[in-house]
Backbone as CSV, one residue per row, in Angstrom:
resi,resn,N_x,N_y,N_z,CA_x,CA_y,CA_z,C_x,C_y,C_z
1,MET,0.841,-1.197,0.000,0.000,0.000,0.000,0.870,1.238,0.000
2,ARG,0.526,2.201,-0.834,1.263,3.450,-0.877,0.682,4.406,0.150
3,ILE,1.540,4.790,1.100,1.056,5.613,2.208,0.570,6.968,1.715
4,VAL,1.269,7.575,0.746,0.863,8.891,0.251,-0.542,8.818,-0.326
5,ALA,-0.809,7.777,-1.126,-2.137,7.627,-1.713,-3.175,7.400,-0.630
6,PHE,-2.812,6.629,0.369,-3.744,6.358,1.472,-4.116,7.638,2.200
7,LEU,-3.125,8.453,2.538,-3.404,9.668,3.298,-4.262,10.630,2.501
8,GLY,-4.053,10.663,1.189,-4.883,11.525,0.361,-6.327,11.067,0.340
9,ALA,-6.534,9.757,0.175,-7.895,9.214,0.170,-8.539,9.360,1.538
10,LEU,-7.732,9.210,2.576,-8.263,9.256,3.928,-8.746,10.646,4.290
11,SER,-8.077,11.658,3.789,-8.511,13.010,4.100,-9.924,13.262,3.588
12,LEU,-10.303,12.613,2.478,-11.659,12.727,1.971,-12.616,11.866,2.779
13,ALA,-12.150,10.677,3.153,-13.012,9.757,3.896,-13.385,10.297,5.262
14,LEU,-12.545,11.176,5.820,-12.798,11.683,7.161,-13.691,12.915,7.180
15,LEU,-14.119,13.379,6.004,-15.087,14.460,5.984,-16.379,13.982,6.627
16,PRO,-17.125,14.867,7.260,-18.397,14.438,7.843,-19.247,13.700,6.826
17,ALA,-19.865,12.622,7.260,-20.639,11.793,6.336,-21.730,12.599,5.644
18,SER,-22.341,13.556,6.360,-23.411,14.344,5.772,-22.910,15.197,4.619
19,ALA,-21.613,15.587,4.689,-21.049,16.408,3.628,-20.757,15.572,2.396
20,GLN,-20.602,14.240,2.572,-20.277,13.389,1.442,-21.537,12.882,0.749
21,ILE,-22.413,12.216,1.495,-23.547,11.576,0.848,-24.826,11.690,1.655
22,GLY,-24.827,12.408,2.754,-26.037,12.582,3.521,-26.416,11.411,4.395
23,GLU,-25.494,10.450,4.632,-25.770,9.305,5.480,-24.892,9.361,6.729
24,PRO,-25.408,8.919,7.881,-24.584,8.931,9.093,-23.493,7.886,9.051
25,LEU,-22.366,8.192,9.674,-21.267,7.236,9.795,-21.536,6.365,11.010
26,LEU,-21.817,5.086,10.764,-22.118,4.163,11.845,-20.848,3.694,12.537
27,SER,-19.846,3.309,11.738,-18.574,2.815,12.270,-17.628,2.607,11.102
28,TYR,-16.451,2.095,11.390,-15.564,1.552,10.365,-15.541,0.044,10.547
29,ALA,-15.274,-0.697,9.457,-15.238,-2.156,9.534,-14.379,-2.695,8.405
30,VAL,-13.985,-3.957,8.528,-13.198,-4.640,7.496,-14.145,-5.370,6.561
31,ASP,-14.013,-5.144,5.244,-14.910,-5.799,4.298,-14.371,-7.166,3.898
32,SER,-15.054,-7.835,2.959,-14.697,-9.192,2.577,-13.341,-9.291,1.896
33,GLY,-12.818,-8.173,1.404,-11.506,-8.179,0.771,-10.384,-7.748,1.690
34,GLY,-10.700,-7.525,2.962,-9.672,-7.119,3.913,-9.402,-5.635,3.920
35,ALA,-10.285,-4.824,3.315,-10.108,-3.373,3.295,-10.915,-2.739,4.422
36,LEU,-10.349,-1.715,5.042,-11.064,-0.956,6.060,-11.899,0.108,5.366
37,ARG,-13.207,0.124,5.690,-14.121,1.058,5.034,-15.131,1.576,6.053
38,PRO,-15.668,2.772,5.833,-16.734,3.250,6.713,-18.017,2.478,6.454
39,VAL,-18.801,2.283,7.508,-20.133,1.691,7.401,-21.132,2.817,7.594
40,LEU,-21.986,3.020,6.599,-22.891,4.160,6.578,-24.337,3.716,6.753
41,GLY,-25.125,4.556,7.383,-26.540,4.267,7.539,-26.869,3.803,8.943
42,ILE,-27.758,2.806,9.032,-28.160,2.222,10.306,-27.890,0.723,10.247
43,PRO,-27.752,0.043,11.403,-27.353,-1.366,11.389,-28.202,-2.253,10.485
44,ALA,-29.514,-2.077,10.493,-30.384,-2.959,9.716,-30.381,-2.632,8.222
45,ALA,-29.826,-1.478,7.843,-29.801,-1.079,6.432,-28.528,-0.303,6.152
46,ALA,-27.388,-0.923,6.463,-26.097,-0.251,6.314,-25.495,-0.536,4.946
47,ARG,-24.573,0.322,4.544,-23.828,0.078,3.309,-22.395,0.554,3.495
48,TRP,-21.519,0.034,2.637,-20.100,0.365,2.722,-19.810,1.699,2.053
49,GLY,-18.882,2.462,2.643,-18.333,3.644,2.001,-17.034,3.292,1.291
50,ASP,-16.332,4.293,0.805,-15.094,4.071,0.046,-13.972,3.555,0.941
51,THR,-13.096,2.758,0.358,-11.955,2.181,1.075,-11.026,3.273,1.594
52,VAL,-10.585,3.118,2.858,-9.604,4.042,3.413,-8.262,3.357,3.690
53,ALA,-8.243,2.031,3.753,-6.978,1.308,3.941,-7.158,-0.130,3.470
54,GLU,-6.206,-0.615,2.701,-6.254,-1.991,2.219,-5.369,-2.875,3.086
55,GLY,-5.667,-4.165,3.074,-4.825,-5.125,3.789,-4.859,-4.957,5.292
56,ALA,-6.025,-4.655,5.850,-6.140,-4.481,7.296,-6.045,-5.832,7.994
57,SER,-5.119,-5.952,8.917,-4.958,-7.199,9.680,-5.207,-6.959,11.167
58,GLY,-5.880,-5.888,11.474,-6.237,-5.535,12.837,-6.598,-4.061,12.874
59,PHE,-7.615,-3.715,13.667,-7.970,-2.307,13.812,-8.870,-2.150,15.027
60,ALA,-8.987,-0.923,15.477,-9.912,-0.583,16.559,-10.228,0.900,16.456
61,CYS,-11.431,1.264,16.865,-11.855,2.661,16.851,-12.486,3.025,18.185
62,ALA,-12.318,4.259,18.579,-13.005,4.826,19.727,-13.657,6.124,19.256
63,ALA,-14.058,6.969,20.181,-14.808,8.167,19.818,-14.018,9.097,18.897
64,LYS,-12.712,9.232,19.135,-11.926,10.199,18.379,-10.862,9.575,17.480
65,LEU,-10.443,8.367,17.785,-9.267,7.796,17.138,-9.545,6.410,16.579
66,CYS,-9.035,6.149,15.372,-9.003,4.806,14.789,-7.557,4.456,14.471
67,LEU,-7.182,3.223,14.765,-5.881,2.694,14.384,-6.095,1.441,13.548
68,VAL,-5.385,1.331,12.434,-5.481,0.152,11.591,-4.076,-0.391,11.337
69,LYS,-3.934,-1.699,11.467,-2.656,-2.370,11.220,-2.686,-2.966,9.822
70,THR,-1.731,-2.579,8.980,-1.514,-3.238,7.698,-0.333,-4.185,7.881
71,ASP,0.209,-4.703,6.790,1.248,-5.724,6.918,2.436,-5.254,7.738
72,ASN,2.911,-4.043,7.495,4.104,-3.577,8.207,4.000,-2.117,8.651
73,ALA,2.779,-1.643,8.854,2.599,-0.255,9.288,1.387,-0.152,10.206
74,LEU,1.383,0.897,10.996,0.260,1.227,11.865,-0.204,2.623,11.472
75,ILE,-1.485,2.743,11.106,-2.012,3.989,10.576,-3.063,4.540,11.529
76,ALA,-2.959,5.818,11.834,-3.889,6.476,12.750,-4.663,7.550,12.010
77,PHE,-5.952,7.669,12.329,-6.765,8.750,11.801,-7.947,8.952,12.739
78,GLY,-8.624,10.075,12.578,-9.776,10.320,13.431,-10.162,11.778,13.473
79,ARG,-11.133,12.068,14.318,-11.661,13.425,14.437,-10.623,14.341,15.071
80,GLY,-10.225,15.385,14.342,-9.249,16.337,14.843,-7.830,15.813,14.848
81,ILE,-7.579,14.680,14.153,-6.252,14.062,14.136,-5.745,14.020,12.705
82,SER,-4.534,14.470,12.476,-3.927,14.372,11.156,-3.560,12.916,10.896
83,ALA,-3.983,12.381,9.752,-3.672,10.997,9.412,-2.170,10.798,9.372
84,GLN,-1.710,9.710,9.966,-0.279,9.440,10.017,-0.031,7.951,10.006
85,SER,1.168,7.572,9.567,1.552,6.172,9.492,2.953,6.008,10.084
86,VAL,3.118,4.923,10.869,4.438,4.625,11.425,4.756,3.166,11.135
87,PRO,6.032,2.840,10.912,6.410,1.437,10.693,6.066,0.594,11.922
88,ALA,5.697,-0.656,11.697,5.333,-1.555,12.786,5.718,-2.976,12.407
89,PRO,5.876,-3.863,13.397,6.198,-5.258,13.100,5.185,-5.869,12.141
90,ARG,5.629,-6.821,11.355,4.765,-7.435,10.350,3.643,-8.243,11.016
91,GLY,2.607,-8.469,10.230,1.543,-9.348,10.674,0.436,-8.651,11.427
92,PRO,-0.558,-9.438,11.895,-1.727,-8.886,12.576,-1.387,-8.266,13.920
93,ALA,-2.357,-7.521,14.456,-2.191,-6.905,15.769,-3.539,-6.798,16.452
94,LEU,-3.525,-6.904,17.767,-4.679,-6.589,18.606,-4.494,-5.167,19.104
95,ILE,-5.551,-4.359,19.046,-5.432,-2.931,19.339,-6.516,-2.514,20.320
96,ALA,-6.145,-1.721,21.310,-7.097,-1.147,22.262,-6.890,0.356,22.288
97,VAL,-7.839,1.089,21.740,-7.759,2.551,21.691,-8.378,3.125,22.957
98,GLU,-7.722,4.122,23.521,-8.271,4.797,24.697,-8.476,6.272,24.400
99,ASP,-9.573,6.819,24.879,-9.852,8.252,24.799,-9.728,8.814,26.197
100,ARG,-8.591,9.402,26.506,-8.347,9.918,27.850,-8.581,11.420,27.879
101,PRO,-8.855,11.995,29.051,-8.990,13.455,29.155,-7.708,14.142,28.712
102,GLU,-7.839,15.382,28.302,-6.667,16.145,27.887,-5.613,16.158,28.983
103,THR,-4.341,15.930,28.597,-3.271,15.812,29.582,-2.620,17.148,29.919
104,HIS,-2.766,18.142,29.022,-2.186,19.477,29.255,-0.706,19.391,29.634
105,GLY,0.012,18.542,28.892,1.449,18.475,29.089,1.893,17.477,30.127
106,GLU,0.967,16.781,30.799,1.368,15.796,31.787,1.849,14.533,31.092
107,PRO,2.691,13.731,31.739,3.222,12.525,31.102,2.107,11.544,30.768
108,SER,2.233,10.919,29.597,1.301,9.870,29.210,1.811,8.536,29.734
109,GLN,1.094,7.442,29.384,1.504,6.114,29.825,2.921,5.786,29.360
110,SER,3.313,6.329,28.212,4.618,6.013,27.658,5.723,6.893,28.219
111,GLY,5.365,7.882,29.058,6.364,8.771,29.621,6.555,10.039,28.823
112,MET,5.888,10.147,27.649,6.007,11.341,26.839,5.023,12.404,27.318
113,LYS,5.264,13.657,26.968,4.374,14.744,27.315,3.693,15.248,26.054
114,SER,2.374,15.423,26.157,1.629,15.862,24.996,0.274,16.393,25.429
115,ASN,-0.315,17.274,24.607,-1.665,17.733,24.856,-2.694,16.838,24.177
116,SER,-2.242,15.815,23.435,-3.164,14.907,22.775,-3.812,13.992,23.793
117,ALA,-5.112,13.702,23.583,-5.833,12.854,24.523,-6.010,11.435,24.004
118,GLU,-5.460,11.114,22.826,-5.673,9.814,22.230,-4.401,8.983,22.252
119,SER,-4.549,7.730,22.651,-3.423,6.807,22.661,-3.985,5.399,22.570
120,ALA,-3.100,4.398,22.497,-3.578,3.034,22.315,-2.515,2.036,22.735
121,TRP,-2.981,0.847,23.091,-2.125,-0.301,23.350,-2.230,-1.256,22.168
122,ILE,-1.102,-1.792,21.739,-1.071,-2.694,20.580,-0.274,-3.939,20.918
123,TYR,-0.833,-5.106,20.605,-0.114,-6.367,20.772,0.097,-6.981,19.399
124,PHE,1.374,-7.078,18.978,1.720,-7.650,17.688,1.833,-9.170,17.856
125,THR,0.923,-9.901,17.215,0.787,-11.323,17.515,1.918,-12.175,16.950
126,VAL,2.555,-11.743,15.865,3.652,-12.526,15.293,4.899,-12.421,16.163
127,THR,5.262,-11.221,16.551,6.455,-11.013,17.382,6.155,-11.127,18.868
128,GLN,4.850,-11.213,19.239,4.413,-11.289,20.624,4.991,-10.143,21.453
129,GLN,4.896,-8.943,20.878,5.402,-7.741,21.525,4.259,-6.778,21.815
130,MET,4.193,-6.285,23.045,3.233,-5.258,23.407,3.884,-3.888,23.218
131,ALA,3.078,-2.921,22.767,3.593,-1.568,22.565,2.517,-0.559,22.939
132,PHE,2.970,0.676,23.207,2.073,1.785,23.517,2.241,2.836,22.433
133,TRP,1.122,3.286,21.850,1.144,4.290,20.792,0.626,5.609,21.338
134,HIS,1.379,6.683,21.060,0.949,8.014,21.482,1.569,9.037,20.549
135,ASN,0.699,9.845,19.926,1.185,10.896,19.030,2.100,10.363,17.930
136,GLY,1.775,9.209,17.389,2.548,8.658,16.285,3.832,7.980,16.684
137,VAL,4.051,7.773,17.975,5.279,7.127,18.455,4.916,5.811,19.132
138,LEU,5.618,4.727,18.749,5.433,3.414,19.370,6.540,3.181,20.391
139,VAL,6.153,2.776,21.586,7.111,2.468,22.640,6.848,1.039,23.106
140,ASN,7.883,0.186,23.080,7.727,-1.191,23.523,7.423,-1.255,25.016
141,VAL,6.588,-2.225,25.387,6.174,-2.417,26.777,6.699,-3.758,27.268
142,ASP,7.247,-3.759,28.479,7.812,-4.974,29.064,6.676,-5.849,29.598
143,PHE,6.094,-6.632,28.703,4.957,-7.485,29.067,5.052,-8.777,28.277
144,ILE,5.084,-9.902,28.973,5.119,-11.217,28.331,3.882,-11.982,28.784
145,PRO,2.930,-12.220,27.882,1.681,-12.873,28.293,1.875,-14.352,28.594
146,ASP,1.135,-14.836,29.566,1.145,-16.251,29.910,-0.060,-16.906,29.245
147,GLY,0.017,-17.141,27.951,-1.083,-17.727,27.212,-1.324,-17.005,25.906
148,GLN,-2.455,-17.281,25.294,-2.825,-16.706,24.007,-3.734,-15.502,24.218
149,ILE,-3.250,-14.332,23.840,-4.023,-13.106,24.007,-5.102,-13.050,22.929
150,LEU,-6.357,-12.862,23.348,-7.479,-12.810,22.421,-7.994,-11.402,22.185
151,SER,-7.842,-10.509,23.182,-8.383,-9.159,23.048,-7.744,-8.242,24.076
152,LEU,-7.748,-6.936,23.773,-7.235,-5.913,24.682,-8.316,-4.876,24.946
153,ARG,-8.209,-4.231,26.115,-9.070,-3.095,26.444,-8.254,-2.095,27.252
154,ALA,-8.242,-0.841,26.823,-7.508,0.184,27.549,-8.161,0.449,28.898
155,ALA,-7.335,0.674,29.911,-7.786,0.995,31.261,-7.062,2.256,31.725
156,PRO,-7.566,2.933,32.771,-6.943,4.190,33.214,-5.464,4.064,33.565
157,ASP,-5.041,2.904,34.087,-3.638,2.753,34.503,-2.951,1.601,33.774
158,GLY,-3.390,1.302,32.555,-2.786,0.217,31.804,-3.773,-0.395,30.835
159,PHE,-3.870,-1.718,30.828,-4.811,-2.369,29.920,-5.298,-3.681,30.522
160,ASP,-6.510,-4.077,30.118,-7.050,-5.387,30.415,-6.849,-6.272,29.195
161,TYR,-6.810,-7.575,29.398,-6.677,-8.483,28.266,-7.383,-9.795,28.564
162,ALA,-7.960,-10.388,27.501,-8.549,-11.718,27.587,-7.492,-12.710,27.127
163,VAL,-7.259,-13.755,27.919,-6.192,-14.698,27.628,-6.726,-16.124,27.742
164,ALA,-6.334,-16.983,26.805,-6.690,-18.401,26.819,-5.420,-19.210,27.059
165,ARG,-5.465,-20.096,28.044,-4.275,-20.893,28.374,-4.401,-22.341,27.936
166,THR,-5.622,-22.772,27.644,-5.865,-24.094,27.084,-6.972,-23.955,26.050
167,PRO,-7.195,-24.964,25.218,-8.277,-24.868,24.224,-9.672,-24.845,24.834
168,ALA,-9.819,-25.167,26.119,-11.143,-25.220,26.726,-11.745,-23.827,26.864
169,ALA,-13.031,-23.697,26.506,-13.688,-22.398,26.578,-13.748,-21.867,27.997
170,ALA,-13.802,-22.770,28.977,-13.901,-22.339,30.369,-12.595,-21.766,30.903
171,ASP,-11.536,-21.853,30.129,-10.224,-21.398,30.597,-9.810,-20.094,29.926
172,ILE,-10.772,-19.199,29.682,-10.505,-17.853,29.188,-10.657,-16.901,30.364
173,TRP,-9.602,-16.130,30.629,-9.597,-15.234,31.776,-9.363,-13.802,31.326
174,ILE,-9.865,-12.869,32.125,-9.581,-11.447,31.918,-8.638,-10.998,33.021
175,GLU,-7.536,-10.389,32.614,-6.521,-9.927,33.559,-6.181,-8.473,33.279
176,HIS,-5.461,-7.860,34.196,-5.118,-6.440,34.090,-3.617,-6.254,34.250
177,TYR,-3.055,-5.437,33.351,-1.646,-5.052,33.444,-1.583,-3.594,33.867
178,SER,-0.846,-3.323,34.949,-0.678,-1.965,35.436,0.596,-1.357,34.868
179,SER,0.475,-0.217,34.212,1.649,0.448,33.665,2.460,1.150,34.752
180,LYS,1.865,1.289,35.955,2.569,1.976,37.042,3.622,1.080,37.694
181,ASP,3.210,-0.165,37.994,4.167,-1.062,38.664,4.481,-2.310,37.853
182,ARG,3.938,-2.390,36.600,4.147,-3.527,35.704,3.623,-4.834,36.294
183,GLY,2.673,-4.720,37.198,2.084,-5.894,37.814,0.873,-6.394,37.043
184,VAL,0.569,-7.680,37.214,-0.583,-8.317,36.580,-1.535,-8.803,37.663
185,SER,-2.814,-8.506,37.523,-3.825,-8.964,38.469,-4.958,-9.631,37.702
186,ILE,-5.661,-10.535,38.367,-6.747,-11.279,37.745,-8.071,-10.569,38.009
187,ILE,-8.821,-10.307,36.944,-10.147,-9.725,37.073,-11.180,-10.832,37.259
188,GLY,-11.054,-11.913,36.488,-11.967,-13.033,36.640,-12.115,-13.810,35.355
189,PRO,-12.890,-14.904,35.375,-13.121,-15.689,34.151,-13.922,-14.884,33.147
190,ALA,-13.638,-15.102,31.870,-14.316,-14.344,30.820,-15.629,-14.977,30.404
191,ALA,-15.759,-16.298,30.591,-16.955,-16.984,30.120,-17.372,-18.057,31.101
192,MET,-18.671,-18.269,31.165,-19.176,-19.410,31.911,-18.898,-20.670,31.091
193,PRO,-18.642,-21.800,31.711,-18.369,-23.023,30.959,-19.492,-23.345,29.969
194,VAL,-19.091,-23.597,28.715,-20.037,-23.984,27.676,-19.505,-25.260,27.039
195,ASP,-19.822,-26.390,27.640,-19.293,-27.672,27.191,-17.776,-27.594,27.120
196,ASP,-17.194,-28.072,26.010,-15.743,-28.042,25.847,-15.393,-27.421,24.507
197,LEU,-15.987,-26.272,24.224,-15.774,-25.611,22.945,-14.478,-24.813,22.964
198,SER,-13.811,-24.764,21.840,-12.552,-24.030,21.753,-12.829,-22.552,21.487
199,PRO,-12.125,-21.657,22.176,-12.319,-20.225,21.917,-11.799,-19.849,20.541
200,VAL,-12.592,-19.135,19.788,-12.178,-18.691,18.466,-11.626,-17.273,18.535
201,SER,-12.385,-16.391,19.150,-11.971,-15.000,19.257,-12.762,-14.349,20.375
202,ALA,-12.313,-13.167,20.796,-12.984,-12.450,21.874,-12.805,-10.956,21.654
203,ALA,-13.712,-10.183,22.237,-13.619,-8.726,22.186,-14.058,-8.168,23.532
204,LEU,-13.145,-7.474,24.206,-13.476,-6.822,25.467,-14.214,-5.519,25.177
205,LEU,-15.292,-5.278,25.900,-16.106,-4.093,25.689,-15.637,-2.939,26.561
206,PHE,-15.909,-1.718,26.119,-15.518,-0.533,26.867,-16.140,-0.516,28.262
207,ASP,-17.366,-1.072,28.376,-18.083,-0.985,29.650,-17.735,-2.104,30.621
208,GLY,-16.745,-2.922,30.304,-16.318,-3.974,31.209,-16.773,-5.361,30.832
209,GLY,-17.657,-5.504,29.834,-18.110,-6.809,29.395,-17.163,-7.441,28.392
210,VAL,-17.565,-8.600,27.884,-16.757,-9.308,26.899,-17.682,-10.109,25.988
211,VAL,-17.341,-10.151,24.696,-18.035,-10.987,23.715,-17.064,-12.068,23.280
212,ILE,-17.519,-13.333,23.305,-16.669,-14.463,22.948,-17.382,-15.311,21.904
213,ALA,-16.640,-15.715,20.867,-17.164,-16.634,19.865,-16.869,-18.054,20.325
214,LEU,-17.927,-18.830,20.562,-17.798,-20.202,21.041,-18.605,-21.127,20.145
215,GLY,-17.919,-21.921,19.330,-18.608,-22.880,18.480,-19.592,-22.214,17.547
216,ASP,-20.888,-22.465,17.742,-21.911,-21.940,16.856,-22.657,-20.752,17.444
217,GLN,-22.062,-20.083,18.437,-22.762,-18.974,19.052,-21.814,-17.895,19.555
218,LEU,-22.363,-16.697,19.723,-21.669,-15.610,20.399,-22.209,-15.519,21.811
219,VAL,-21.321,-15.308,22.764,-21.710,-15.149,24.155,-21.301,-13.753,24.605
220,LEU,-22.264,-12.967,25.110,-21.998,-11.626,25.624,-22.163,-11.676,27.136
221,ASN,-21.059,-11.523,27.851,-21.078,-11.512,29.315,-20.886,-10.084,29.809
222,ARG,-21.845,-9.583,30.584,-21.748,-8.260,31.167,-20.954,-8.321,32.465
223,SER,-20.420,-7.166,32.854,-19.663,-7.093,34.099,-20.554,-7.332,35.315
224,ASP,-21.887,-7.150,35.158,-22.801,-7.395,36.270,-23.280,-8.840,36.332
225,GLY,-22.746,-9.699,35.456,-23.102,-11.107,35.460,-24.175,-11.488,34.459
226,HIS,-24.814,-10.518,33.819,-25.842,-10.836,32.832,-25.202,-11.469,31.601
227,ARG,-25.857,-12.490,31.056,-25.299,-13.252,29.943,-26.321,-13.380,28.825
228,SER,-25.896,-13.104,27.587,-26.754,-13.242,26.413,-26.036,-14.092,25.376
229,THR,-26.790,-14.869,24.603,-26.191,-15.673,23.534,-26.901,-15.381,22.224
230,TYR,-26.150,-15.506,21.126,-26.665,-15.252,19.789,-26.161,-16.343,18.863
231,PRO,-27.056,-17.028,18.118,-26.601,-18.080,17.205,-25.830,-17.491,16.034
232,LEU,-24.574,-17.841,15.901,-23.744,-17.378,14.794,-22.538,-18.313,14.677
233,PRO,-22.580,-19.303,13.803,-21.497,-20.290,13.716,-20.261,-19.765,13.006
234,ASP,-19.118,-20.364,13.366,-17.845,-20.182,12.653,-17.367,-18.737,12.604
235,ALA,-17.526,-17.990,13.680,-16.956,-16.641,13.739,-15.441,-16.755,13.835
236,SER,-14.723,-16.073,12.964,-13.268,-16.206,12.907,-12.529,-15.032,13.517
237,ALA,-13.182,-13.883,13.684,-12.516,-12.720,14.276,-13.557,-11.732,14.753
238,LEU,-13.224,-11.036,15.842,-14.069,-9.979,16.381,-13.245,-8.699,16.457
239,TYR,-13.865,-7.577,16.061,-13.194,-6.286,16.123,-14.065,-5.292,16.882
240,SER,-13.440,-4.490,17.736,-14.140,-3.393,18.381,-14.144,-2.216,17.419
241,VAL,-15.322,-1.926,16.845,-15.400,-0.894,15.812,-15.927,0.425,16.356
242,GLY,-15.952,0.536,17.658,-16.400,1.756,18.292,-17.236,1.417,19.501
243,ARG,-17.474,2.406,20.341,-18.248,2.173,21.550,-19.666,1.732,21.186
244,GLY,-20.016,0.510,21.573,-21.354,0.007,21.325,-21.484,-0.950,20.165
245,TYR,-20.385,-1.228,19.420,-20.474,-2.125,18.278,-19.260,-3.054,18.206
246,ILE,-19.521,-4.299,17.800,-18.484,-5.286,17.525,-18.705,-5.827,16.122
247,GLU,-17.646,-5.877,15.295,-17.729,-6.516,13.994,-17.347,-7.983,14.133
248,ILE,-18.108,-8.856,13.467,-17.836,-10.288,13.498,-17.622,-10.785,12.078
249,LEU,-16.459,-11.411,11.824,-16.206,-12.062,10.551,-16.552,-13.535,10.717
250,ALA,-17.464,-14.050,9.899,-17.922,-15.430,10.015,-18.053,-16.040,8.629
251,SER,-18.177,-17.371,8.594,-18.318,-18.055,7.315,-19.599,-17.648,6.591
252,SER,-20.608,-17.212,7.361,-21.883,-16.825,6.767,-21.912,-15.386,6.286
253,GLY,-20.911,-14.591,6.629,-20.886,-13.203,6.214,-20.224,-12.314,7.249
254,ILE,-20.435,-11.010,7.121,-19.885,-10.016,8.034,-21.039,-9.415,8.812
255,TRP,-20.879,-9.377,10.141,-21.981,-8.988,11.006,-21.552,-7.865,11.950
256,LEU,-22.551,-7.097,12.401,-22.351,-6.112,13.460,-23.207,-6.517,14.653
257,LEU,-22.592,-6.553,15.826,-23.324,-6.785,17.068,-23.390,-5.477,17.834
258,ARG,-24.597,-4.983,18.038,-24.771,-3.804,18.878,-24.800,-4.272,20.326
259,THR,-23.965,-3.674,21.176,-23.795,-4.171,22.540,-24.382,-3.254,23.605
260,ASP,-25.022,-2.147,23.214,-25.629,-1.255,24.203,-26.671,-2.023,25.014
261,PRO,-26.612,-1.977,26.338,-27.574,-2.708,27.163,-29.016,-2.363,26.810
262,GLY,-29.816,-3.393,26.593,-31.205,-3.201,26.240,-31.447,-2.933,24.771
263,ARG,-30.379,-2.746,23.989,-30.518,-2.463,22.562,-29.678,-3.424,21.719
264,GLU,-29.367,-4.580,22.280,-28.544,-5.556,21.584,-29.215,-6.011,20.284
265,GLN,-28.406,-6.115,19.237,-28.939,-6.501,17.935,-27.798,-7.014,17.062
266,VAL,-28.046,-8.099,16.340,-27.077,-8.624,15.384,-27.590,-8.331,13.982
267,SER,-26.782,-7.627,13.170,-27.173,-7.239,11.817,-26.089,-7.657,10.842
268,MET,-26.502,-8.084,9.664,-25.553,-8.518,8.637,-25.176,-7.347,7.742
269,LEU,-23.885,-7.219,7.456,-23.405,-6.201,6.536,-23.353,-6.764,5.117
270,PRO,-23.395,-5.904,4.098,-23.376,-6.392,2.718,-22.077,-7.119,2.391
271,GLY,-22.184,-8.136,1.546,-20.995,-8.832,1.047,-20.673,-10.077,1.832
272,PRO,-19.998,-11.045,1.195,-19.631,-12.295,1.862,-18.406,-12.130,2.734
273,ALA,-18.222,-13.078,3.665,-16.991,-13.110,4.452,-15.881,-13.695,3.596
274,LYS,-14.654,-13.495,4.022,-13.505,-14.027,3.305,-12.640,-14.791,4.285
275,GLU,-12.499,-16.093,4.072,-11.818,-16.940,5.039,-10.347,-16.597,5.196
276,SER,-9.752,-15.969,4.164,-8.319,-15.689,4.222,-7.978,-14.426,4.997
277,ILE,-8.995,-13.690,5.484,-8.700,-12.503,6.284,-7.913,-12.924,7.518
278,ALA,-6.827,-12.204,7.792,-5.956,-12.580,8.908,-6.727,-12.594,10.213
279,ARG,-6.530,-13.635,10.997,-7.169,-13.734,12.303,-6.180,-13.285,13.362
280,PRO,-6.507,-12.243,14.130,-5.534,-11.644,15.049,-5.367,-12.432,16.326
281,ARG,-4.626,-13.536,16.245,-4.425,-14.363,17.426,-2.938,-14.571,17.681
282,GLY,-2.605,-14.724,18.942,-1.233,-14.995,19.321,-1.022,-16.483,19.541
283,ARG,0.155,-16.882,19.905,0.481,-18.293,20.138,0.378,-18.589,21.615
284,ALA,-0.332,-19.651,21.939,-0.437,-20.054,23.345,0.896,-20.591,23.823
285,ARG,1.246,-20.230,25.041,2.520,-20.670,25.602,2.330,-21.925,26.431
């Protein structure tokens, strides 16, 4: 991918949706060809916008910032942010974007000083390296996971992560890494036992919940203990596409799960799924 061409196209893609075609921007998502594109309209009647990045092997969006991983680069864009690209380790990545209050020059998690309020944690699954992104700078983090990392979520003093240590679905845990003392603490199990199904993928929610693909269903576990299931077989990857939405790549197609409490809904996006889309998983130790 040519970065110059990407940044030029992206500057147009980031214009308000109403200025382009009069449709609301629902989220960004990966299409059947592995391209990152805006999703326009409403969940039950959404359509794809123009491509903003090809070869996406991992991405995440929050209110102000989106990060997308291509084969060897990490690209940032968003509201009030100049599109930028930095070199990154090859292969897929798990990404957790955080929207923090303005720092007004105070040190960020990486030790840098900036007035920017957007940053992110990235786990490169091929090299098994954790990094912190802030203002276009990647800083390696001294973190070695004990198991297969399935998902990340930014926290005020570090990040949470879902980790699988065996193929059993009941052995998926959510843990917390503190950037202050580099300590790891256990939050709790991510899923209630569901027979002996192997975990395919997981997505930690901003509000403390988690969505897990187990066999022929999606399981949404809330932090208050409430549990919901949705029939959807062969989900191969889950992406956090913004607060309140999860993208699911499955053999049956591409889906959006709305996760707002009381407004949960699974909707299919146009186009078929593509089995060759990179699945952002690490190696179990």
